[in-house]
C-alpha positions in Angstrom: 2.8 -1.0 -12.2 4.3 0.1 -8.9 6.6 3.2 -9.3 9.3 4.4 -7.0 7.0 6.4 -4.8 4.7 3.4 -4.2 7.6 1.0 -3.7 9.1 3.4 -1.2 5.9 3.4 0.8 5.9 -0.4 0.8 9.5 -0.4 1.9 8.8 2.1 4.7 6.0 -0.3 5.8 8.5 -3.2 5.9 10.8 -1.2 8.1 7.9 -0.1 10.4 6.8 -3.7 10.8 10.3 -4.8 11.7 10.6 -1.9 14.1 7.5 -3.0 16.0 8.7 -6.7 16.1 6.5 -8.0 13.3 7.5 -10.2 10.4 6.9 -8.9 6.8 6.4 -10.5 3.4 6.2 -8.9 0.0 3.6 -9.9 -2.6 4.2 -8.9 -6.2 2.3 -9.6 -9.4 4.8 -11.1 -11.9 2.4 -12.1 -14.7 -1.0 -11.3 -16.0 -3.0 -13.1 -18.8 -6.2 -11.4 -19.8 -7.8 -8.7 -17.8 -6.9 -7.9 -14.2 -7.2 -4.9 -11.8 -3.4 -4.5 -11.4 -0.5 -5.1 -13.8 2.8 -6.9 -13.4 5.0 -5.1 -10.9 2.2 -4.2 -8.5 3.7 -4.6 -5.0 2.4 -4.9 -1.5 3.6 -5.7 2.0 1.8 -7.9 4.6 2.9 -8.0 8.2 2.4 -10.8 10.7 0.3 -8.4 12.9 -2.2 -7.9 10.1 -0.9 -4.5 8.8 -0.7 -4.1 5.0 0.6 -1.5 2.5 -0.1 -1.5 -1.2 -2.4 -3.8 -3.1 -2.3 -6.4 -5.9 -6.1 -6.3 -6.6 -9.1 -4.3 -5.9 -9.2 -5.8 -2.4 -10.5 -9.2 -3.3 -7.3 -11.3 -3.1 -5.4 -9.7 -0.2 -7.2 -11.8 2.5 -6.4 -15.0 0.7 -2.8 -13.9 0.1 -2.4 -13.2 3.8 -3.4 -16.7 4.7 -1.1 -18.2 2.2 1.7 -15.9 3.5 1.5 -17.0 7.1 4.0 -19.8 6.7 6.5 -17.4 5.4 6.4 -15.4 8.6 7.9 -18.4 10.3 10.6 -18.9 7.6 8.9 -21.0 4.9 10.3 -20.6 1.4 8.9 -18.2 -1.2 6.0 -19.3 -3.4 4.1 -18.5 -6.5 0.3 -18.2 -6.2 -1.9 -18.4 -9.3 -5.4 -16.8 -9.3 -7.9 -17.5 -12.0 -10.3 -14.6 -11.8 -13.1 -16.2 -13.8 -16.3 -16.0 -11.8 -16.9 -19.7 -11.8 -13.8 -20.5 -9.8 -14.5 -22.3 -6.5 -12.7 -19.7 -4.4 -14.2 -16.8 -6.3 -15.9 -13.8 -4.7 -17.8 -13.0 -7.8 -15.0 -10.9 -9.3 -15.5 -11.9 -12.9 -12.4 -10.2 -14.3 -11.8 -13.1 -16.7 -8.1 -12.9 -16.2 -5.3 -14.9 -14.6 -2.5 -13.5 -12.4 0.6 -15.0 -10.8 1.8 -13.5 -7.5 5.2 -14.0 -6.1 5.3 -14.1 -2.3 8.6 -13.8 -0.4 10.4 -12.3 2.5 12.1 -8.9 2.0 15.7 -9.0 0.7 18.6 -9.3 3.1 22.3 -8.5 3.0 23.8 -6.8 0.0 20.5 -7.1 -1.9 18.8 -5.1 0.8 21.4 -2.3 0.6 21.1 -2.2 -3.2 17.3 -2.3 -3.0 17.3 0.9 -0.9 19.7 2.5 -3.4 17.4 1.6 -6.2 14.5 3.3 -4.4 16.6 6.5 -4.4 18.0 6.4 -7.9 15.9 3.9 -9.9 17.1 0.5 -10.9 16.2 -2.9 -12.2 15.4 -5.9 -10.0 15.7 -9.5 -11.2 15.3 -12.8 -9.5 14.9 -16.4 -10.6 11.4 -17.5 -9.5 10.3 -18.5 -7.0 13.3 -18.6 -4.5 16.2 -16.8 -6.2 17.8 -13.9 -4.4 17.4 -10.4 -5.7 19.9 -9.1 -8.2 19.8 -5.3 -8.4 21.1 -3.4 -11.3 21.8 0.3 -10.6 22.4 3.1 -13.1 26.1 3.0 -14.0 26.5 -0.7 -13.5 27.4 -3.0 -16.4 24.5 -4.9 -17.7 24.4 -8.6 -16.9 25.4 -11.0 -19.7 23.0 -12.9 -21.9 19.2 -13.0 -22.0 18.8 -11.5 -18.5 21.1 -8.6 -19.4 19.0 -7.8 -22.5 15.8 -7.9 -20.3 17.4 -5.6 -17.8 18.4 -3.2 -20.5 14.9 -3.3 -22.0 13.3 -2.8 -18.6 15.4 0.3 -17.9 14.4 1.6 -21.3 10.7 1.3 -20.4 9.7 -2.3 -21.1 7.0 -3.9 -18.9 8.0 -6.5 -16.3 8.7 -9.9 -17.8 9.2 -13.5 -16.7 11.8 -15.1 -19.0 11.8 -18.7 -20.2 14.6 -19.3 -17.7 12.2 -18.2 -14.9 14.1 -14.9 -14.3 11.6 -12.2 -13.4 12.9 -8.7 -14.4 11.2 -5.4 -13.5 12.4 -1.8 -13.3 11.8 1.0 -10.9 12.3 4.1 -12.9 12.4 7.6 -11.5 9.1 9.3 -11.5 8.3 11.5 -14.6 9.0 15.2 -14.1 6.4 17.8 -14.6 7.5 21.4 -15.2 4.6 23.6 -14.1 5.0 27.1 -15.5 3.0 29.5 -13.5 2.2 29.6 -9.8 -1.3 31.0 -9.9 -4.1 29.7 -7.7 -5.4 27.3 -10.4 -1.9 25.7 -10.6 -2.1 24.5 -7.0 -4.6 21.7 -7.6 -2.6 20.7 -10.7 0.5 20.3 -8.6 -1.3 18.3 -5.9 -3.1 16.0 -8.2 -0.1 15.3 -10.5 2.0 14.5 -7.4 -0.6 12.0 -6.3 -0.4 10.4 -9.7 3.4 10.0 -9.4 4.9 13.1 -11.1 7.8 15.0 -9.6 6.7 18.6 -9.8 8.9 21.6 -10.5 7.2 25.0 -10.3 8.7 27.8 -12.4 7.6 31.3 -11.6 9.6 34.5 -10.7 7.2 35.6 -8.0 8.6 34.7 -4.6 5.3 35.3 -2.8 3.6 32.7 -5.0 6.3 30.1 -5.8 7.0 28.7 -2.4 6.7 25.5 -0.3 3.7 26.9 1.5 1.5 27.0 -1.6 3.2 24.1 -3.5 4.3 21.6 -0.8 6.6 18.7 -1.8 7.5 20.5 -5.1 10.7 21.8 -6.4 10.9 25.5 -7.1 12.7 27.7 -9.6 11.9 31.3 -8.8 12.7 32.6 -12.3 11.3 33.1 -15.7 10.9 29.9 -17.7 12.4 31.7 -20.7 15.8 31.6 -19.0 15.8 27.8 -18.8 18.1 25.9 -21.2 19.4 22.3 -21.5 22.9 23.6 -20.8 21.9 25.0 -17.4 19.2 22.4 -16.5 20.0 19.1 -18.3 17.9 17.2 -15.8 14.8 18.7 -17.4 15.3 16.9 -20.7 12.3 14.6 -21.4 10.0 16.4 -18.9 6.4 17.1 -19.4 5.5 20.9 -19.4 2.2 22.6 -18.5 2.2 26.3 -19.3 -0.4 28.4 -17.4 1.0 31.8 -16.6 -2.2 33.6 -17.7 0.2 36.2 -19.3 0.4 36.2 -23.0 4.0 37.3 -23.4 5.3 35.1 -20.6 3.4 32.1 -21.9 4.9 32.6 -25.4 8.4 32.8 -24.0 7.8 29.7 -21.9 6.5 27.7 -24.8 9.6 28.6 -26.8 11.9 27.5 -24.0 9.9 24.3 -23.4 10.1 23.2 -27.1 13.9 23.6 -27.0 14.2 21.3 -23.9 13.5 18.0 -25.6 10.1 17.7 -23.9 8.1 14.6 -23.6 4.9 16.6 -23.6 4.0 20.3 -23.8 0.5 21.7 -23.0 -0.8 25.2 -22.9 -3.9 26.4 -21.0 -6.3 28.6 -22.8 -8.1 28.7 -26.2 -6.4 27.4 -29.3 -6.6 30.7 -31.1 -4.4 32.3 -28.3 -2.0 29.4 -28.3 -1.7 29.3 -32.1 -0.8 33.0 -32.1 1.9 32.3 -29.5 3.3 29.4 -31.5 3.5 31.1 -34.8 6.9 30.4 -36.4 8.2 28.3 -33.5 10.0 25.1 -34.4 8.1 22.1 -33.1 4.9 24.1 -32.6 2.8 21.1 -33.8 3.8 19.2 -30.7 2.0 21.6 -28.3 -1.3 20.5 -26.9 -3.9 23.2 -26.6 -6.4 23.7 -25.2 -4.8 21.6 -22.5 -6.9 18.8 -20.8 -9.5 16.2 -21.7 -13.1 17.2 -22.4 -14.9 16.4 -19.1 -16.8 19.6 -18.8 -14.4 21.1 -16.3 -15.1 24.5 -14.9 -13.7 24.9 -11.3 -9.9 24.8 -10.7 -10.1 21.3 -9.2 -12.1 20.1 -12.3 -9.7 21.7 -14.7 -6.8 20.1 -12.8 -8.4 16.7 -13.1 -8.8 17.3 -16.9 -5.2 18.4 -17.3 -3.6 15.6 -15.2 -5.8 13.0 -17.0 -4.3 14.1 -20.3 -0.8 14.1 -18.8 -1.3 10.5 -17.6 -2.6 9.4 -21.0 0.1 11.0 -23.0 3.0 9.9 -20.8 1.7 6.4 -20.6 1.0 6.1 -24.3 -2.8 5.7 -23.9 -5.6 7.3 -25.8 -7.5 8.9 -23.0 -10.7 7.5 -24.5 -13.6 6.0 -22.4 -13.3 2.4 -21.3 -17.0 1.9 -22.1 -17.7 -1.5 -23.7 -14.1 -2.5 -23.6 -13.8 -6.2 -23.1 -10.5 -6.1 -21.1 -8.7 -3.5 -19.0 -4.9 -4.0 -18.4 -5.0 -6.8 -21.0 -1.5 -8.4 -21.1 -2.2 -11.0 -23.7 
């Protein structure tokens, strides 16, 4: 599903299209039955001059969607487009995904909804609209929840539920703030972990007391705490509650102190680099030690720093998204929504 970072890129593309005098439409998957390349919430922008940002498929549907969107550039009303991805469909390009998706195509929001959309891109929020032509209703953190069934769906979406289309035709989806990763240790092998985790949608905080290592030059687009992780507490840094932690100081005493601090911060995930015998020694007697993953990463035969980073971030994605990390080999359906 499209997260805040991807949605922000789509919105920036809308603004860029408008700035150059083009019209823009948004296309969003609102429902999937069976197997499909993208899940509900996947969002893209198409401009009247042919520019696109984002995707709702592996590239097989976008051309057809653009043709269907052309009337909207001239002011036609929103529409719902259904695609049966079975290979025998007349329009099929041999995709064979065996699923069905519904795509909502409409113009970008205007007026107050546009203002609240942009706020939601900064803080997170829940968008709802009655399909296909209803105007956007944007719930922001701190707002009261709407009444009735839609309010329950908004509450559930903010708590982590997948996008849903209610029986009343209300479509409800959340943009939640990106998950936070606390990267403890600013060594050379931490740099690819930061880069790759950012590309996968994590907000990265690098914690290391060495000013020459822990800086924007080596870790661009990251936050920085130039201090020991052992000094962190929920009282001083409540924003770190629920974060994922990767501990890779390559220093036994500092790693042990960092693991102790991490376990006291209500973490979503804690992983430690290095052999299990070393990590087990560091965890001896610590409350919650059974929650720590070590050795950190999935078994892909990683050796180089880039390969190790791939292994680590793959495990982070699986754990924070509630997936097994197992191979997809022989699986009948991927992104199966029922």
